[in-house]
C-alpha positions as a Markdown table, in Angstrom:
| # | Residue | x | y | z |
|---|---|---|---|---|
| 1 | Met | -4.8 | -56.4 | -7.6 |
| 2 | Cys | -5.2 | -55.9 | -3.8 |
| 3 | Gly | -2.8 | -58.6 | -2.7 |
| 4 | Lys | 0.3 | -56.5 | -2.2 |
| 5 | Val | 2.4 | -57.1 | 0.9 |
| 6 | Val | 2.8 | -53.9 | 2.8 |
| 7 | Ser | 6.2 | -53.4 | 4.4 |
| 8 | Ser | 6.7 | -51.8 | 7.8 |
| 9 | Ala | 8.5 | -48.9 | 6.2 |
| 10 | Glu | 5.5 | -48.2 | 4.0 |
| 11 | Met | 3.2 | -48.4 | 6.9 |
| 12 | Ala | 5.4 | -46.0 | 8.8 |
| 13 | Leu | 5.2 | -43.6 | 5.9 |
| 14 | Phe | 1.5 | -43.9 | 5.7 |
| 15 | Gly | 1.2 | -43.2 | 9.4 |
| 16 | Val | 3.2 | -40.0 | 9.1 |
| 17 | Ser | 1.2 | -39.0 | 5.9 |
| 18 | Ala | -2.1 | -39.7 | 7.6 |
| 19 | Ala | -1.2 | -37.5 | 10.6 |
| 20 | Val | -0.2 | -34.6 | 8.4 |
| 21 | Ile | -3.2 | -34.9 | 6.1 |
| 22 | Leu | -5.6 | -35.2 | 9.0 |
| 23 | Gly | -4.0 | -32.2 | 10.5 |
| 24 | Ala | -4.6 | -30.3 | 7.2 |
| 25 | Ala | -8.3 | -31.4 | 7.1 |
| 26 | Gly | -8.7 | -30.2 | 10.7 |
| 27 | Ala | -6.9 | -26.9 | 10.0 |
| 28 | Phe | -9.0 | -26.2 | 7.0 |
| 29 | Phe | -12.2 | -27.0 | 8.9 |
| 30 | Arg | -11.2 | -24.6 | 11.7 |
| 31 | Ile | -10.6 | -21.8 | 9.1 |
| 32 | Tyr | -14.0 | -22.6 | 7.6 |
| 33 | Arg | -15.7 | -22.3 | 11.0 |
| 34 | Lys | -13.9 | -18.9 | 11.4 |
| 35 | Thr | -14.6 | -17.5 | 7.9 |
| 36 | Asn | -17.7 | -19.3 | 6.8 |
| 37 | Arg | -16.1 | -19.8 | 3.3 |
| 38 | Arg | -17.4 | -22.7 | 1.4 |
| 39 | Ser | -14.2 | -23.0 | -0.6 |
| 40 | Val | -12.2 | -23.8 | 2.6 |
| 41 | Leu | -14.8 | -26.5 | 3.6 |
| 42 | Phe | -14.1 | -28.2 | 0.2 |
| 43 | Leu | -10.4 | -28.0 | 0.9 |
| 44 | Ser | -11.0 | -29.9 | 4.1 |
| 45 | Val | -13.1 | -32.5 | 2.2 |
| 46 | Ser | -10.3 | -32.9 | -0.4 |
| 47 | Ala | -7.8 | -33.6 | 2.4 |
| 48 | Ile | -9.9 | -36.5 | 3.6 |
| 49 | Leu | -10.1 | -37.8 | 0.0 |
| 50 | Ala | -6.3 | -37.5 | -0.2 |
| 51 | Leu | -5.9 | -39.6 | 3.0 |
| 52 | Val | -8.1 | -42.4 | 1.5 |
| 53 | Glu | -6.1 | -42.3 | -1.7 |
| 54 | Thr | -2.9 | -42.7 | 0.3 |
| 55 | Phe | -4.3 | -45.7 | 2.1 |
| 56 | Tyr | -5.3 | -47.5 | -1.2 |
| 57 | Asp | -1.9 | -46.6 | -2.7 |
| 58 | Val | -0.1 | -48.4 | 0.2 |
| 59 | Gln | -2.5 | -51.3 | -0.2 |
| 60 | Gly | -1.8 | -51.5 | -3.9 |
| 61 | Asn | -5.4 | -51.2 | -4.9 |
| 62 | Trp | -4.7 | -49.2 | -8.1 |
| 63 | Val | -8.3 | -48.7 | -9.2 |
| 64 | Ala | -9.4 | -47.3 | -5.8 |
| 65 | Met | -6.2 | -45.2 | -5.6 |
| 66 | Val | -6.8 | -43.6 | -9.0 |
| 67 | Ile | -10.5 | -42.9 | -8.3 |
| 68 | Phe | -9.8 | -41.3 | -4.9 |
| 69 | Glu | -6.8 | -39.4 | -6.3 |
| 70 | Ala | -9.0 | -38.0 | -9.1 |
| 71 | Ala | -11.8 | -37.2 | -6.5 |
| 72 | Phe | -9.2 | -35.3 | -4.4 |
| 73 | Ala | -7.9 | -33.4 | -7.5 |
| 74 | Ser | -11.4 | -32.5 | -8.6 |
| 75 | Ile | -12.7 | -31.3 | -5.2 |
| 76 | Phe | -9.4 | -29.5 | -4.6 |
| 77 | Thr | -9.6 | -27.7 | -7.9 |
| 78 | Tyr | -13.2 | -26.9 | -7.4 |
| 79 | Ala | -12.4 | -25.4 | -3.9 |
| 80 | Ile | -9.7 | -23.2 | -5.4 |
| 81 | Leu | -12.0 | -22.0 | -8.2 |
| 82 | Asn | -14.6 | -21.2 | -5.5 |
| 83 | Leu | -12.0 | -19.3 | -3.5 |
| 84 | Val | -11.2 | -17.2 | -6.6 |
| 85 | Glu | -14.9 | -16.7 | -7.3 |
| 86 | Glu | -15.5 | -15.6 | -3.7 |
| 87 | Glu | -13.0 | -12.8 | -4.4 |
| 88 | Gly | -15.1 | -11.6 | -7.3 |
| 89 | Leu | -12.4 | -12.6 | -9.8 |
| 90 | Leu | -14.5 | -15.2 | -11.6 |
| 91 | Pro | -18.2 | -15.2 | -12.5 |
| 92 | Arg | -20.4 | -17.4 | -10.3 |
| 93 | Tyr | -21.2 | -21.0 | -11.5 |
| 94 | Thr | -18.9 | -20.8 | -14.5 |
| 95 | Thr | -18.2 | -23.7 | -16.9 |
| 96 | Ile | -14.6 | -23.6 | -15.5 |
| 97 | Ser | -15.9 | -24.8 | -12.2 |
| 98 | Leu | -17.6 | -27.8 | -13.8 |
| 99 | Leu | -14.4 | -28.6 | -15.7 |
| 100 | Ser | -12.7 | -29.1 | -12.3 |
| 101 | Phe | -14.4 | -32.5 | -12.2 |
| 102 | Thr | -12.5 | -33.6 | -15.4 |
| 103 | Pro | -10.0 | -35.8 | -13.4 |
| 104 | Leu | -12.8 | -37.7 | -11.7 |
| 105 | Val | -14.7 | -38.2 | -15.0 |
| 106 | Ile | -11.6 | -39.5 | -16.8 |
| 107 | Ala | -10.6 | -41.8 | -13.9 |
| 108 | Thr | -14.1 | -43.3 | -13.7 |
| 109 | Tyr | -14.2 | -43.8 | -17.4 |
| 110 | Trp | -10.8 | -45.4 | -17.2 |
| 111 | Ala | -11.9 | -47.8 | -14.5 |
| 112 | Ile | -15.2 | -48.8 | -16.2 |
| 113 | His | -13.5 | -49.3 | -19.6 |
| 114 | Gly | -10.8 | -51.4 | -17.9 |
| 115 | Arg | -13.3 | -53.7 | -16.3 |
| 116 | Trp | -15.3 | -54.0 | -19.5 |
| 117 | Ala | -12.2 | -54.8 | -21.5 |
| 118 | Gly | -10.9 | -57.3 | -18.9 |
| 119 | Ile | -7.7 | -55.4 | -18.4 |
| 120 | Glu | -5.4 | -56.6 | -15.5 |
| 121 | Phe | -4.8 | -53.4 | -13.6 |
| 122 | Asp | -1.3 | -52.7 | -12.4 |
| 123 | Tyr | 0.6 | -49.6 | -11.4 |
| 124 | Thr | 1.7 | -48.7 | -14.9 |
| 125 | Ser | -1.9 | -48.5 | -16.1 |
| 126 | Thr | -2.6 | -45.7 | -13.6 |
| 127 | Val | -0.2 | -43.2 | -15.2 |
| 128 | Ile | -2.6 | -41.2 | -17.5 |
| 129 | Pro | -5.5 | -40.6 | -15.0 |
| 130 | Tyr | -2.9 | -39.8 | -12.3 |
| 131 | Ala | -1.2 | -37.3 | -14.6 |
| 132 | Val | -4.5 | -35.6 | -15.4 |
| 133 | Ser | -5.1 | -35.2 | -11.6 |
| 134 | Gly | -1.6 | -33.8 | -11.1 |
| 135 | Phe | -2.1 | -31.3 | -14.0 |
| 136 | Phe | -5.3 | -30.0 | -12.5 |
| 137 | Ile | -3.7 | -29.4 | -9.1 |
| 138 | Phe | -0.9 | -27.5 | -11.0 |
| 139 | Ile | -3.5 | -25.4 | -12.8 |
| 140 | Ser | -5.1 | -24.6 | -9.4 |
| 141 | Gly | -1.9 | -23.0 | -8.2 |
| 142 | Leu | -2.0 | -20.7 | -11.2 |
| 143 | Phe | -5.6 | -19.6 | -10.4 |
| 144 | Ile | -4.5 | -18.8 | -6.8 |
| 145 | Tyr | -1.9 | -16.5 | -8.2 |
| 146 | Gly | -4.8 | -14.4 | -9.5 |
| 147 | Ile | -5.7 | -13.2 | -6.0 |
| 148 | Arg | -2.3 | -11.7 | -5.4 |
| 149 | Thr | -3.8 | -8.2 | -5.9 |
| 150 | Ile | -5.7 | -8.7 | -2.7 |
| 151 | Tyr | -3.5 | -10.9 | -0.5 |
| 152 | Ala | -0.1 | -10.0 | -2.0 |
| 153 | Glu | 2.8 | -12.3 | -0.8 |
| 154 | Lys | 0.5 | -14.7 | 1.0 |
| 155 | Ala | -1.3 | -15.5 | -2.2 |
| 156 | Lys | 1.9 | -15.7 | -4.2 |
| 157 | Arg | 3.5 | -18.2 | -1.8 |
| 158 | Leu | 0.4 | -20.3 | -1.6 |
| 159 | Ser | 0.3 | -20.4 | -5.4 |
| 160 | Ile | 3.9 | -21.6 | -5.5 |
| 161 | Val | 3.2 | -24.3 | -2.9 |
| 162 | Ile | 0.2 | -25.6 | -4.9 |
| 163 | Val | 2.1 | -25.5 | -8.2 |
| 164 | Leu | 5.0 | -27.5 | -6.7 |
| 165 | Leu | 2.4 | -30.0 | -5.3 |
| 166 | Gly | 1.0 | -30.4 | -8.8 |
| 167 | Ile | 4.5 | -31.0 | -10.1 |
| 168 | Tyr | 5.1 | -33.6 | -7.4 |
| 169 | Lys | 1.9 | -35.4 | -8.4 |
| 170 | Leu | 2.9 | -35.3 | -12.0 |
| 171 | Ser | 6.3 | -36.9 | -11.2 |
| 172 | Tyr | 4.9 | -39.5 | -8.8 |
| 173 | Pro | 4.4 | -42.3 | -11.3 |
| 174 | Phe | 8.1 | -42.0 | -12.3 |
| 175 | His | 9.5 | -42.7 | -8.8 |
| 176 | Arg | 6.6 | -44.7 | -7.1 |
| 177 | Asp | 8.5 | -48.0 | -7.3 |
| 178 | Val | 11.9 | -46.7 | -6.3 |
| 179 | Met | 11.9 | -46.8 | -2.5 |
| 180 | Met | 14.4 | -44.1 | -1.7 |
| 181 | Ala | 13.0 | -41.7 | -4.3 |
| 182 | Asn | 9.5 | -42.4 | -3.0 |
| 183 | Val | 10.6 | -41.6 | 0.6 |
| 184 | Ile | 12.3 | -38.4 | -0.5 |
| 185 | Gly | 9.3 | -37.4 | -2.7 |
| 186 | Leu | 6.9 | -38.1 | 0.1 |
| 187 | Ile | 8.9 | -36.0 | 2.6 |
| 188 | Leu | 8.9 | -33.1 | 0.1 |
| 189 | Met | 5.2 | -33.5 | -0.4 |
| 190 | Leu | 4.5 | -33.4 | 3.3 |
| 191 | Ile | 6.6 | -30.3 | 3.6 |
| 192 | Leu | 4.5 | -28.7 | 0.9 |
| 193 | Val | 1.3 | -29.7 | 2.6 |
| 194 | Leu | 2.6 | -28.1 | 5.9 |
| 195 | Phe | 3.5 | -24.9 | 4.0 |
| 196 | Gly | 0.0 | -25.0 | 2.4 |
| 197 | Ile | -1.6 | -25.2 | 5.8 |
| 198 | Tyr | 0.5 | -22.3 | 7.1 |
| 199 | Tyr | -0.3 | -20.0 | 4.2 |
| 200 | Met | -4.0 | -20.9 | 4.2 |
| 201 | Lys | -4.0 | -20.1 | 8.0 |
| 202 | Arg | -2.4 | -16.7 | 7.2 |
| 203 | Leu | -5.1 | -16.0 | 4.7 |
| 204 | Gly | -7.8 | -17.0 | 7.2 |
| 205 | Glu | -6.3 | -14.4 | 9.6 |
| 206 | Glu | -6.8 | -11.6 | 7.0 |
| 207 | Gly | -9.7 | -9.3 | 7.7 |
| 208 | Ser | -10.5 | -9.3 | 4.0 |
| 209 | Phe | -10.8 | -13.1 | 4.0 |
| 210 | Arg | -13.8 | -13.1 | 6.4 |
| 211 | Arg | -17.3 | -13.6 | 5.0 |
| 212 | Ser | -20.5 | -12.6 | 6.7 |
| 213 | Pro | -23.4 | -15.0 | 7.7 |
| 214 | Arg | -26.1 | -15.6 | 5.1 |
| 215 | Lys | -28.9 | -13.3 | 6.0 |
| 216 | Lys | -30.9 | -10.5 | 4.4 |
| 217 | Asp | -30.1 | -6.9 | 5.2 |
| 218 | Asn | -32.7 | -4.2 | 4.8 |
| 219 | Glu | -31.2 | -1.7 | 7.1 |
| 220 | Ser | -28.1 | -0.4 | 5.4 |
| 221 | Pro | -28.1 | 3.0 | 3.6 |
| 222 | His | -28.2 | 3.0 | -0.2 |
| 223 | Gly | -26.1 | 4.9 | -2.7 |
| 224 | Gly | -23.0 | 7.0 | -2.5 |
| 225 | Leu | -23.1 | 9.6 | 0.4 |
| 226 | Ile | -21.0 | 12.5 | 1.5 |
| 227 | Pro | -22.3 | 13.0 | 5.1 |
| 228 | Asp | -21.1 | 15.9 | 7.2 |
| 229 | Gly | -19.3 | 15.3 | 10.5 |
| 230 | Glu | -22.3 | 14.7 | 12.7 |
| 231 | Gln | -24.3 | 12.8 | 10.1 |
| 232 | Tyr | -21.3 | 10.5 | 9.6 |
| 233 | Lys | -20.9 | 9.8 | 13.3 |
| 234 | Gln | -24.5 | 8.9 | 13.5 |
| 235 | Leu | -24.3 | 6.6 | 10.5 |
| 236 | Met | -21.2 | 4.8 | 11.9 |
| 237 | Arg | -23.0 | 4.3 | 15.2 |
| 238 | Thr | -25.9 | 2.6 | 13.4 |
| 239 | Leu | -23.4 | 0.4 | 11.5 |
| 240 | Lys | -21.5 | -0.7 | 14.6 |
| 241 | Gln | -22.8 | -4.2 | 14.5 |
| 242 | Lys | -22.6 | -4.6 | 10.7 |
| 243 | Gln | -19.8 | -5.9 | 8.5 |
| 244 | Leu | -18.2 | -3.2 | 6.4 |
| 245 | Leu | -15.0 | -2.3 | 4.6 |
| 246 | Leu | -13.2 | 0.8 | 6.0 |
| 247 | Phe | -10.3 | 2.7 | 4.7 |
| 248 | Thr | -9.1 | 5.0 | 7.4 |
| 249 | Arg | -6.4 | 7.2 | 9.0 |
| 250 | Asp | -7.9 | 6.6 | 12.5 |
| 251 | Ile | -5.9 | 3.9 | 14.2 |
| 252 | Glu | -8.6 | 3.4 | 16.8 |
| 253 | Trp | -10.8 | 1.7 | 14.1 |
| 254 | Met | -8.2 | -1.1 | 13.7 |
| 255 | Ser | -9.4 | -2.9 | 16.8 |
| 256 | Ser | -13.0 | -3.4 | 15.4 |
| 257 | Ser | -13.7 | -7.1 | 15.4 |
| 258 | Lys | -16.8 | -6.7 | 13.1 |
| 259 | Trp | -15.3 | -4.4 | 10.4 |
| 260 | Glu | -12.7 | -5.1 | 7.8 |
| 261 | Val | -10.3 | -2.2 | 8.4 |
| 262 | Tyr | -7.3 | -1.0 | 6.4 |
| 263 | Phe | -5.0 | 1.8 | 7.6 |
| 264 | Ile | -3.9 | 4.1 | 4.8 |
| 265 | Thr | -0.2 | 5.0 | 5.3 |
| 266 | Thr | 3.1 | 5.1 | 3.5 |
| 267 | Leu | 4.5 | 2.7 | 6.1 |
| 268 | Lys | 4.4 | -1.0 | 5.4 |
| 269 | Gly | 2.6 | -3.4 | 7.7 |
| 270 | Glu | -0.3 | -5.8 | 8.3 |
| 271 | Asn | -3.6 | -4.4 | 6.9 |
| 272 | Thr | -2.0 | -1.2 | 5.6 |
| 273 | Ile | -2.3 | 0.3 | 2.1 |
| 274 | Ser | -0.3 | 3.0 | 0.5 |
| 275 | Pro | -2.3 | 6.2 | -0.3 |
| 276 | Thr | -1.1 | 5.8 | -3.9 |
| 277 | Asn | -2.3 | 2.2 | -4.2 |
| 278 | Leu | -5.8 | 3.1 | -5.4 |
| 279 | Pro | -6.2 | -0.1 | -7.5 |
| 280 | Lys | -5.9 | -2.3 | -4.5 |
| 281 | Met | -8.6 | -0.3 | -2.7 |
| 282 | Leu | -10.8 | -0.8 | -5.7 |
| 283 | Glu | -10.0 | -4.5 | -5.8 |
| 284 | Leu | -10.8 | -4.9 | -2.1 |
| 285 | Ser | -14.0 | -3.0 | -2.5 |
| 286 | Lys | -15.1 | -5.1 | -5.4 |
| 287 | Arg | -14.4 | -8.3 | -3.5 |
| 288 | His | -16.3 | -7.0 | -0.5 |
| 289 | Phe | -19.4 | -6.0 | -2.5 |
| 290 | His | -19.3 | -9.3 | -4.3 |
| 291 | Ala | -19.0 | -11.4 | -1.1 |
| 292 | Met | -21.7 | -9.5 | 0.8 |
| 293 | Gly | -24.0 | -9.7 | -2.2 |
| 294 | Gln | -23.6 | -13.5 | -2.3 |
| 295 | Ser | -24.5 | -13.7 | 1.4 |
| 296 | Gly | -27.7 | -11.7 | 0.9 |
| 297 | Glu | -26.4 | -8.4 | 2.5 |
| 298 | Arg | -25.6 | -5.0 | 1.1 |
| 299 | Gly | -21.9 | -4.3 | 1.0 |
| 300 | Ile | -20.8 | -1.1 | 2.6 |
| 301 | Val | -17.4 | 0.6 | 1.9 |
| 302 | Val | -16.3 | 3.7 | 3.8 |
| 303 | Val | -13.5 | 5.9 | 2.6 |
| 304 | Glu | -12.8 | 8.4 | 5.4 |
| 305 | Cys | -9.4 | 9.5 | 4.3 |
| 306 | Val | -10.1 | 11.1 | 0.9 |
| 307 | Glu | -8.3 | 14.3 | 1.8 |
| 308 | Tyr | -5.2 | 12.2 | 2.6 |
| 309 | Leu | -5.5 | 10.5 | -0.7 |
| 310 | Lys | -5.4 | 13.9 | -2.4 |
| 311 | Glu | -2.1 | 14.8 | -0.8 |
| 312 | Tyr | -0.5 | 11.9 | -2.7 |
| 313 | Ser | -2.5 | 12.1 | -6.0 |
| 314 | Asp | -3.9 | 15.0 | -8.0 |
| 315 | Phe | -7.6 | 15.8 | -7.8 |
| 316 | Gln | -8.5 | 14.2 | -11.1 |
| 317 | Thr | -6.9 | 10.9 | -10.0 |
| 318 | Val | -8.9 | 10.9 | -6.8 |
| 319 | Val | -12.2 | 11.8 | -8.7 |
| 320 | Lys | -11.6 | 8.9 | -11.1 |
| 321 | Phe | -11.0 | 6.6 | -8.2 |
| 322 | Leu | -14.2 | 7.7 | -6.5 |
| 323 | Ser | -16.1 | 7.4 | -9.8 |
| 324 | Arg | -14.9 | 3.9 | -10.3 |
| 325 | Leu | -15.7 | 3.0 | -6.7 |
| 326 | Ile | -19.3 | 4.3 | -7.2 |
| 327 | Asp | -19.7 | 2.3 | -10.4 |
| 328 | Ile | -18.6 | -0.9 | -8.7 |
| 329 | Ser | -21.0 | -0.2 | -5.8 |
| 330 | Lys | -23.9 | 0.2 | -8.3 |
| 331 | Val | -23.1 | -3.0 | -10.1 |
| 332 | Tyr | -23.2 | -5.0 | -6.9 |
| 333 | Gly | -26.0 | -2.9 | -5.2 |
| 334 | Gly | -23.7 | -1.6 | -2.5 |
| 335 | Thr | -23.1 | 1.6 | -0.5 |
| 336 | Val | -20.2 | 4.0 | -0.4 |
| 337 | Leu | -19.8 | 6.4 | 2.5 |
| 338 | Ile | -17.3 | 9.3 | 1.9 |
| 339 | Pro | -17.1 | 11.7 | 4.9 |
| 340 | Ile | -15.2 | 14.9 | 4.0 |
| 341 | Thr | -14.0 | 18.1 | 5.6 |
| 342 | Gln | -15.6 | 20.7 | 3.3 |
| 343 | Glu | -13.0 | 23.3 | 4.1 |
| 344 | Ala | -10.3 | 21.1 | 2.5 |
| 345 | Trp | -12.0 | 21.4 | -0.9 |
| 346 | Ser | -12.7 | 24.3 | -3.2 |
| 347 | Glu | -16.3 | 24.9 | -4.4 |
| 348 | Arg | -15.5 | 23.6 | -7.8 |
| 349 | Glu | -14.0 | 20.4 | -6.4 |
| 350 | Leu | -17.1 | 19.8 | -4.2 |
| 351 | Arg | -19.4 | 20.3 | -7.2 |
| 352 | Val | -17.4 | 17.8 | -9.2 |
| 353 | Met | -17.3 | 15.2 | -6.4 |
| 354 | Lys | -21.0 | 15.5 | -5.8 |
| 355 | Arg | -21.7 | 15.1 | -9.5 |
| 356 | Val | -19.6 | 12.0 | -9.5 |
| 357 | Ile | -21.1 | 10.5 | -6.4 |
| 358 | Tyr | -24.7 | 11.3 | -7.0 |
């Protein structure tokens, strides 16, 4: 089972693969250190498992190869589900997360049964457990597609990369023993891994991808507020060292290292949102409240451009948006700050807004 003669070409391929996979593990770990996201730490662990699987594949140890491939697929899928859950798009500790370990369970059962039945393991006997692992990686890519409402093109492209990686894993048993096809397939796989590292790094650079340290917060204001100018300035000074989500028309806020800031404009660019894209603002707010709640802090969302929003939507649409935002904050125990210029609103509009917010 383990007596395969390893050619120099196979060792060279393993060397290249090892360098790329170790690079992936290191890149993911650096993103973890920057964002404190548990999901990215699991991605780093899955990369190490993939490296071990590749080593046993080259050695021809089929049992170890399948076990570590399944462990890689399980931890990778679990990491992706954690990432989606961190965005508030999946309930916490769902059965789906436990199902991510299906490849490892099946591979372990396969190995134990094979030993018990005295089966002589060879490469062809690894097809089914390997296919299950590939299928779960494929499914992970579909889950990543779900965060496109927050991360747009970055999430879509990362989803495509993971889906293609899953397809490669599913096809691997068909070309494993054909040297030229194996080389081409491996090169394509390494290219996909490099693209995966790139798009994960892009996500790590997003302000909305950051998570706060795990500590309790008893100092943040509660409930929905409409402070006047001076009250608002005083509140923002007290929140200077806290993490909050800010939708603004003030370009000076964009340089804040502590806050997650989005510039509301009709122009396209990094960390910009159209004034008509209210659903994205709600989705980002939900993600922020969810992530902060998990870390033991009260989420804070500031909408300091509500007059600008009214220029592009009618009053009823803006009120529905604020009502929905307040509802989300109540569900997650968060805070919404909405500074306004009172002269920009009629008495009736102010009464309606105050009724919605309070």
